N, C-alpha and C positions, 0 to 999 in steps of 0.2 A: 402581858409581861414578856419581855424578850429574853431568851438565855443563848449565850454563845458557848459552843461546844467545840473543843479542839480535837481535830480527827487527823493524825499524822501531821503535815504541816500546813493544813488548811484550818481556818476557823469557819464554823458553820453556824449559821444564825437559825434559831429555833424558837417558835412561840412555845411556852410552856405547857399550854393545854394540848399541843400536838403530840402524837406518837413519833416514835424514832423513824418510821418510814415517812413521815411528813418534814423531816428536816431537809432542808433546802441547802444545796452547795451554794454559796454566795456567787461563787465564780461562774458556775454553770447553770445556775437556776433550776437545777433538777432535784427531784426527791431522792433521798438516799435512805437505806436502812442502816441503823446503828448496830443492831444487835444480830450480827450473821456470824454463826459458828463457822471457823474456816473449814473445818473437815466437812461439814454439810454443803458449803460453797464448792469445795473440791468435787465431792460426789456429783452435785448437780451438773458442774462443768463438764465432767467425764461423760455423764450421761448425754448431755446435749450434744456432745462431740460424737458419740456413738449414733445417736438420733440422725445427726447430719449426714453421717456415712450410710445409714440406712435409707435416707432420702435420696441420696445420690444413686444408691443401688436401685431404687424404685424408677428413678429417671431412667437408667440404663434398661431395666426390664421393660419399660413402656417403649423406648427406642428400638429395642429388639423384639417387639410384638409377642412378649412372652404371655403364656396362658393367664387369662383374666383372674381366674380363681387363685392362681399363686401370687399375683400382685395385690389383690384383695387381702390375702392372708397376711402379706408384709406390711400393708397399710395399717391393718389391725395392731399389729406388732409395734409400730411407730406411735400410733395412738396410745397404746397402753403405756409405752415409755413415756410419752409426754405427761400423760395423768400422773405417773410417778413423781416426776420433777414438780409437777403442780401441787401434789400432796406435801412433798417436802417444803415448798414455799409457803404454803398454807400453814403448814405446822409452825414455821419460823415466825411467819406473820402474827399467828395466835400467840405465840409463846412470848414474844419480845414487844411487838407494836400494839397488839390490841390489848393485852394485858396492862400495859402503862396507861392507855386512854381509858380503859375501864376503871381502873383504880383511881384515877382522876376525878371520874364521876361527871355530873353535869352534862353540858351540851357535847364535851369530847366523847363521853361514853355513848351518848345516844347517836352521835355520827359513827363511831366505831361499830355499834350494832348494826346499824344501817349498811355499813360498808360490807361487814361479815356476810350479811344475808345476801347482799347483792353478788358477792364473789361466790358463795355456795351455789346460787341459782345459775350463774355464768360458768362456774367451774364444772358443774354437774351436767352439762348439756351433752 
């Protein structure tokens, strides 16, 4: 069963068994999340911009032959900041996308369980 969801000025086609993250924008063919808290999105974008600045700083440190231990410390800081963004995204995925698929039950729930397990193993490396 196919469902049409209107989002802004676009109509997005969605299989009723799929979660919000599996919704495909008909014009772009990409998956989109429907349940994203604007405040969380804003925080994540700010974090990512800050991380981008940190990475540029790392490039400058390497170019200037800075002390290796200082560079490694900054790398750890960037990695932790990325983990923070990942945690926010995982929380959003569980809260909106996974909850819907699991409530649906059946194959959608089984696929979501597999996806969550895969994400946990990938995310915790």
